[in-house]
Each structure stands twice: as structure tokens, then as C-alpha cells.
N, C-alpha and C positions, 0 to 999 in steps of 0.2 A: 283578758281576753278570753272570751267563750270559745270552748273546744267545739269542732265539728263533730258532729255524732255520726257514726257508721254502725250499721247493723249486717251482721253477717249470717246468711242463710244458706247451710250446707250440712248435708248429712253425715260429712267425714268428719270426724272428731279431731283427728291430728292436725288437720287442716285449718279447721276453726281455730285451734288453739294457736298455731304458728301464726296464722294472719291476726288473730287479737293480739298476741305479744308485739308483733312487728308494727302493727299500726298505733297500739298505744305507745310504743317507744318512740314513734313520730309524732306525737302529741295529739292524737284524736281521743275521744270519748268512744270506746267500743263495746258492743255487746253482741252475743252470737247465739243462735238458735239452730236446731236440726230441721226443722219442719214448718210447714204453712201455718199451722195453729200457732206455734212460737211467734212467727213473723207478726201475725195479726196483733197478737197481745202488745209486742214491743212497738209495733207501728202507733198505737193508740198510747203507751205508758211512756215510751223513751222518745217517740217523735225524731226519728233519724233525719239527717241531711241527706245521706246516702246509702241504699239497700246493695250490698254485693251478694248476688243471688246465683247460686248453682241452678243450671238448668235442668240436670239430671236428678231430683231428688227422688228417693223411693216412694212411689206410689202416687207422685205427684209431678205435675209438669211446671217447669219453671216458668215457661211462656204464660200459662194461665194466672200464676202468681203475679208475675209482672203486671198483666192487665189489671189484676185486683190491688196492687199497690197504686196503680195510677188513678183508681177509683176513690181509694182510701186516703190517699196521702198525696203530698207535693215532693216527697223524696226523690232524688234521682236514682237510676239503677244501672249499676255495673253487672253485667251477666257474664258468668263462668261457665265454660262447658269444655267438654273432652273432645269435641268437633269444632273445627275453625273455619269450614267452607262458607263459601259466599250463601247458598240459599240459607244455612243455620244462621249467619249473621243475619240477613235480611228478616227472617223470622223473629229473631229477637228485638231487632229495631222496630218491627212493625208491632210488636206487643209492647212497646214503650220503653225500650232500653236506651240509655244514653251511650253506652259504650258496650264493647263485648271483648272478652279475653278467652283464648283457648288454653286449657291446661295441657301440659304442665307451664308454668310460667315462672319469671324471676319476679320475686317480692318487689325489687327496685321498679321494676315495668308496672306492676300493680299500683304501687304507691303514687307513681306519676301520673297514671290514669285516673286515679281517685281524685288528686288534687286537681288535675284538669277539669274533669266533670263537674267538681264541686264550683271552681272558677268560672265555668262557662255557664252554669245555672245561675249562679250571682249575677254575671254580665248581662244575663238576658233578663233578669228582674229589674235592672237599672235600665235597660234599652227602652225607649219609648215604644209602642206597640206598632207605630208606623215604620220604625228602623229595625231591620232585621240583620243579623251577622250571617254572611252568606260566602263561603270560600274564602275566609280571612278578609272580606271586605264588609263595608256597611252598605245595605240596600235600603234606600228611602223611598218607602211605597208613595207616599204623597207627593214628594218632589219629584219622583222619577229619575232619580240619580242614583249612582253608585260610586264610593270612593274606596280605594285600596287601603292598606293598613298604615301607610303614610300619609293618608289624607289626600291623596292624589286622585282627580276624576278617573274613572274607568269608562270608555267611550262604549256606549251601547246604542244599538239601533232601538227604535220604538217597538219592533217585534222580538227583539232580544230581550228587552226589558220585561215585556209582557209574559214571556216564557219564563223567565226567573220568578216572576212573581207567584205564577202557577205553583211552581216548586217550593217556593218559601212557604206557601199556604199548605201544602201538603207534604210535609217532611216525612219521610221513611214510608211513604205509600208509591208502590210501582204505579206509573202512569203509562199507558200505552201511546204510540204516535196519535192515533185517533183521539183520544182523551185529551191529550196535550194541544192538539190543533183546535178542538171545540173550545176548550178552557181558555186558551191564551189568545186565539185569534177569532173566536165564535163563527166557525167554519167547519165543515167536514173536511176530512184528508181525502183528497183525490187518488184513485189508482196511480202508482209509480211516483206518486209526490214525495220527494226527500228533503223537504224544506226544513222540517223539524230535526232531522239528523244533521242538516248542514249548519243549522243554527247552534245546535249543542256542540258540535264540533268547533265552531268559533269561540262560544263562551268558553269551554274548557281552556283555550289558549288564554284567555284573559284572567284566570284565576287558579287553575289548577297548577301544582308544582311540577308534575309531569301530565302534560295532556293526553300522552298516549297510554298513560296507565292511572286513569282518574280514580280518585277516592272521594269526591263531592257529589258529582253528577255521574252514577254508575250505571252502564248498560246491564239489563238483566235480558240474557239472549232469549229471544222468542216472545219477550213480553212487553218491553218497553226500556223505560229509565226510572231510576229513583234517586231523590236527593238525601243524602246520608249526613246528618249534623254531627253525628259523632266522627265520622272520617273526615269531615271538615275541621272539626277540631283538632284531631290528632295531626293533621298537617301543619295545624298553627303551633304546635307545642314546641 
């Protein structure tokens, strides 16, 4: 069986060594580099399945490197950072990260997240383009249906379905209520209209484990909502 390839990009030598040894022990083919130049070389030469990328490299932004990875490679991205609050997570996800971990972390959790991202990326490759994983469910864009992990139909109104399709087509992108109304319902949002918020509240009850603490359809205060595939997957682990 071919080993999955991991590339670690971090300027802390002890952390690189520890992660390399740990992930090698668990059956991965691992290489590590300290900077963006080394990363670009290994992307071409090594062809990793997943890049474990530190955000705060000396003199470089991990967010910029994540965008470069997306242009140069089909590798998944797991970002590491000393800051784990929501704005930084959203910035990492918007840059193309598939998941996000704050330092310090337990190696066992990192291993679980590595396996989860690789598994999800493999599932996405096998899923037809018109069928999208969303909140642990499968959204059939052509059939306008949604089924839960057990294969049971999830009852959606036409407007709820249209709203989900917009999120599915714009992962990791913050969308305002006005944008959602135009994209999903082809009309402008009128002053005082809370229909988008009401539909999102109803949708969360249909696939979020904890609707009052959502991790798939997340509220960005003062800006709108964002669909986060990484937290969708974390919910399903």
C-alpha cells in the first residue's frame, strides 16, 4: 500500500523533528522544511498529499504560502498557529486551509486531523460534482435533495435548498445577508427583512450537532455567515 505523503513547513527545528518522527511512526512518508523556498521545492519534487503549514514563519506569512500551495499543488493544507481565535481561523480557511490547529497541541489530535483531512479530500475526489458533502449530509445539486449520513431524506424547503447551494458553491467565503439573498433568491434584501437569519436557524437544526453553537454555518458578527468545510468534517470525526 502506498504511503500518504506529508510535508511539514515550520521554522522551529525541534517541532519539525518531533512531528516527523511521530508521523513516520504512524505510517506516513514525511519530509520537513523550514521556509517557503524549501516548501516550493518539495511540492514539485515530493508531491505531498497534505502540507502541515505554520502560519508564523520568520519573514513569511503562512497565509500567503497557503495561497501559493493552492496554485501549485492539489495538496491539502493543515495550518498551525499560536493564535486560535475565530478571525485567524477564518483567515486561514479563506487562504485555502482544510483545517486549523492552535499551538500547543497534542500529537494525537494532530494525527487525527491529518487522517481526517486526507480522508475527506479522498471522499471529495470520489463524489460526483453535483453531489456535495455538507454538514455530514449529501447535497444533490441536480436532484435538489439532501440525505443524512444514514441515507434518510432531510426535509428542505425550496428556499432552504437554494440557500445551501449558495454556501456549498462558496466555501470559506464570508457572505453578507444581502449577498445571500441575491445569490439564493435573486432579489435584494429589504430593510428589516430577517428571512435569511430565520432560514439559517432552521437549517442548523437539521444538521448541526449543537445548533446553538454551530461549526458548519458560522456567524461572523457584523459581516454575515460562512460555510466552513473543515469544521463540518471535524463534527463528523
